[in-house]
C-alpha positions in Angstrom: -19.9 3.5 13.3 -16.5 3.6 15.2 -13.8 1.6 13.5 -13.0 -0.2 16.8 -16.7 -0.8 17.9 -17.7 -1.8 14.3 -17.7 -5.7 14.2 -15.5 -7.5 11.8 -16.3 -11.0 13.0 -16.8 -12.4 9.4 -14.9 -10.9 6.6 -15.8 -12.7 3.4 -13.9 -12.7 0.1 -16.0 -12.2 -3.0 -14.3 -12.4 -6.5 -14.9 -9.1 -8.3 -15.4 -11.0 -11.5 -18.4 -13.1 -10.2 -21.6 -11.1 -10.7 -23.9 -13.8 -9.0 -21.7 -13.9 -5.9 -21.6 -10.1 -5.7 -25.4 -10.0 -5.7 -25.8 -12.9 -3.3 -23.5 -11.2 -0.8 -26.0 -8.3 -0.5 -28.3 -10.8 1.6 -25.5 -12.6 3.5 -25.0 -12.2 7.4 -21.4 -10.9 7.0 -19.9 -7.9 8.8 -17.5 -7.0 6.0 -16.9 -8.0 2.4 -13.5 -8.1 0.6 -14.2 -7.5 -3.1 -11.2 -9.2 -4.6 -9.6 -8.0 -7.8 -6.4 -9.8 -7.1 -6.1 -13.6 -6.4 -9.5 -14.5 -7.0 -9.5 -13.1 -10.6 -8.0 -14.5 -13.6 -5.5 -12.4 -15.6 -7.6 -12.0 -18.6 -10.6 -11.0 -16.6 -9.1 -8.3 -14.4 -10.2 -5.1 -16.4 -13.7 -6.5 -16.8 -13.8 -7.4 -13.2 -12.7 -3.8 -12.1 -15.7 -2.3 -14.2 -18.2 -4.8 -12.9 -17.2 -4.1 -9.3 -17.3 -0.5 -9.7 -20.6 -0.4 -11.2 -21.9 -2.8 -8.7 -20.7 -0.8 -5.7 -22.2 2.2 -7.4 -25.6 0.7 -7.5 -25.5 -0.1 -3.8 -27.5 -2.5 -1.7 -24.8 -3.8 0.7 -26.5 -2.1 3.7 -24.1 -1.6 6.7 -21.6 -4.2 5.7 -18.0 -2.8 5.5 -17.1 -2.6 1.8 -13.4 -3.3 1.2 -11.7 -3.6 -2.3 -8.5 -5.6 -2.6 -6.6 -4.2 -5.4 -3.8 -5.7 -7.5 -0.2 -4.5 -6.4 1.4 -1.5 -7.9 4.1 -3.7 -9.4 1.5 -5.2 -11.7 0.0 -3.8 -14.9 -3.4 -3.5 -13.0 -2.6 -1.8 -9.8 -2.7 1.9 -10.8 -5.9 1.3 -12.9 -7.5 -0.4 -9.9 -6.7 2.5 -7.7 -8.1 5.1 -10.1 -11.2 3.1 -10.6 -12.2 3.6 -7.0 -11.2 7.2 -6.4 -14.4 8.7 -4.8 -16.2 5.3 -4.8 -18.5 4.4 -1.8 -16.0 2.0 -0.1 -14.8 1.7 3.5 -11.3 0.7 2.7 -8.8 -0.2 -0.1 -6.8 -3.4 0.6 -3.2 -3.4 -0.4 -1.6 -6.9 -1.2 1.7 -8.0 0.1 2.6 -4.9 2.0 6.3 -5.1 3.2 6.9 -1.6 4.5 5.4 1.8 5.2 6.6 2.9 1.7 4.3 0.4 0.2 1.3 2.0 1.9 2.5 5.6 1.0 2.8 4.5 -2.7 -1.0 3.8 -2.7 -1.7 6.8 -0.4 -0.2 9.1 -2.9 -2.7 7.9 -5.6 -6.0 8.0 -3.6 -7.1 10.6 -1.2 -9.1 10.1 1.8 -9.9 6.4 1.5 -8.9 4.3 4.5 -6.0 1.8 3.8 -5.8 -1.7 4.8 -2.7 -4.1 4.4 -2.5 -7.7 3.4 0.2 -9.0 6.0 1.5 -12.1 4.1 5.3 -12.0 3.9 8.1 -12.3 6.3 9.2 -8.7 5.4 5.8 -7.6 6.3 5.7 -9.3 9.7 9.1 -7.8 10.7 7.9 -4.3 9.6 4.5 -4.6 11.0 4.9 -1.8 13.6 6.0 0.8 10.9 3.2 -0.3 8.6 0.5 -0.1 11.3 1.9 3.5 12.2 1.2 5.0 8.8 -1.4 7.6 9.3 -3.7 6.1 6.7 -3.4 2.6 7.8 -6.7 1.4 9.4 -6.6 -2.4 9.1 -4.6 -5.5 9.0 -5.7 -8.7 7.1 -3.5 -11.9 7.7 -2.6 -13.7 4.4 -1.7 -16.9 6.1 -1.7 -18.9 2.8 0.9 -16.8 1.4 2.8 -16.4 4.6 3.1 -20.3 5.0 4.4 -20.6 1.3 7.0 -17.9 2.2 8.0 -19.6 5.5 8.2 -23.0 3.7 6.5 -24.4 6.8 4.1 -27.5 7.1 0.5 -27.1 7.9 -0.3 -27.8 11.6 -3.8 -27.4 13.2 -2.3 -25.2 15.9 -0.5 -23.0 13.3 2.6 -23.0 15.4 5.1 -21.9 12.6 2.8 -18.7 12.0 2.3 -17.7 15.5 5.2 -15.3 15.6 4.1 -13.5 12.6 0.4 -13.4 13.6 1.5 -12.1 17.0 3.8 -9.4 15.6 1.0 -8.1 13.5 -1.7 -8.3 16.2 0.8 -6.3 18.6 1.4 -3.7 16.0 -2.3 -3.3 15.1 -3.2 -2.9 18.8 -0.4 -0.4 19.4 -2.0 1.8 16.7 -5.7 1.1 17.5 -6.6 -0.4 14.1 -8.4 -3.5 13.1 -6.7 -6.9 12.8 -8.5 -9.8 11.1 -7.1 -13.4 11.1 -6.4 -15.4 7.8 -8.7 -17.9 6.1 -9.4 -21.6 6.8 -9.1 -23.4 3.7 -11.2 -26.6 4.3 -14.6 -24.8 4.2 -16.6 -28.0 4.7 -14.7 -28.7 8.1 -16.8 -26.9 10.5 -15.1 -28.1 13.7 -11.6 -27.4 12.3 -12.9 -23.9 11.4 -14.4 -23.4 14.8 -11.1 -24.5 16.4 -9.1 -22.0 14.4 -11.7 -19.1 15.1 -11.4 -19.9 18.8 -7.5 -19.7 18.5 -7.9 -16.3 16.7 -10.3 -15.0 19.1 -8.1 -16.1 22.2 -5.1 -14.4 20.5 -7.2 -11.1 20.1 -8.1 -10.9 16.5 -11.3 -9.0 15.6 -12.7 -11.6 13.2 -11.7 -14.2 10.5 -11.4 -13.9 6.7 -13.5 -16.4 5.1 -13.7 -18.0 1.6 -17.3 -19.4 1.7 -20.6 -18.3 2.9 -20.9 -21.7 4.8 -18.2 -20.4 7.1 -20.3 -17.2 8.2 -22.1 -18.5 11.3 -19.3 -20.2 13.0 -17.1 -16.9 12.7 -19.9 -14.7 13.8 -20.5 -16.8 16.8 -16.8 -17.3 17.7 -15.9 -13.5 17.6 -19.1 -12.1 19.3 -19.0 -11.5 23.0 -20.8 -14.5 24.8 -23.8 -13.9 27.1 -21.6 -14.8 29.9 -19.2 -12.2 29.0 -21.8 -9.7 28.5 -23.3 -10.4 31.8 -19.9 -10.2 33.6 -19.0 -6.9 31.9 -22.3 -5.4 33.2 -21.7 -6.6 36.8 -18.1 -5.5 36.7 -19.2 -2.0 35.6 -22.0 -1.8 38.3 -19.7 -3.0 41.2 -16.9 -0.7 40.2 -19.2 2.4 40.0 -20.6 1.4 43.4 -17.0 1.1 44.8 -16.1 4.4 43.5 -19.2 5.9 45.0 -18.0 4.6 48.3 -14.5 6.0 47.8 -12.9 2.7 46.9 -10.5 2.2 44.0 -11.3 -1.5 43.3 -14.2 -3.7 43.4 -14.8 -7.6 43.7 -16.8 -9.7 41.3 -17.0 -13.5 41.5 -13.9 -13.4 43.9 -11.7 -11.4 41.7 -10.4 -7.9 41.9 -12.0 -5.4 39.3 -9.9 -2.3 38.8 -10.2 0.4 36.1 -8.5 -1.5 33.4 -11.0 -4.2 33.6 -13.8 -1.6 33.2 -12.3 -0.4 30.0 -12.4 -3.9 28.6 -15.9 -4.4 30.0 -17.2 -1.3 28.2 -15.5 -2.5 25.0 -17.2 -5.8 25.4 -20.7 -4.0 25.8 -19.9 -1.6 22.8 -19.1 -4.6 20.6 -22.3 -6.4 21.6 -24.2 -3.2 20.9 -22.7 -2.9 17.5 -23.4 -6.4 16.6 -27.1 -6.0 17.6 -27.2 -2.9 15.4 -25.7 -4.8 12.5 -28.2 -7.7 12.8 -31.1 -5.6 13.6 
């Protein structure tokens, strides 16, 4: 499935050390899974978690869910072993924590061939270098690490996330400039469905592809928020139909619902239909 068309509405963190959670994830309605060897795994459990995750992924059973492994950083004692443990593994990406520059990406790229690389964007330096990170030829996705970013910024929590909007926007622009995936950060209050919905809507309005999640209870809200609505799908179809008719009649623009429709709107409309089709394929 094309990396842009593939849905990333819901991206669930699963601790690599939790065998029960690893098995349960095989049946969850989630678009992608981040198998976490970093923050979610205690220091003393890291080698065992790496071995467990490698065996679990080798056994398969995750269907068409994207499989992303978050490794420990190369500055730690576990980073290189994490990378070596997934050379040749059946994964869709390796997620690098705390990426600050393209050099950080290259350091990992040198150790593992072929596998697409994703970056945790969670530091002020990463935000300021987002363009060069996104432009690295192996880079295929950004994941916003909003908890770490808030800590680094020393900002207060606000429901509108105003202190982080500059960083989020810089990363989103860089990702869009290079045609890679961009996934919003987590919402910590996993029992607060309305708060999650509001933050998902904000992320979707900004242009993110989906939301990283910390609990299966958050899946339904994220899946709904980042999917094209029936109205959006209907509008996309009518725009394409009207534009094709206008072109056949020698006109460069069409009018739908009282609004001009040009070629740039048709590009968006086709992307909407492609995403809807990809979601239907995932869920089918």
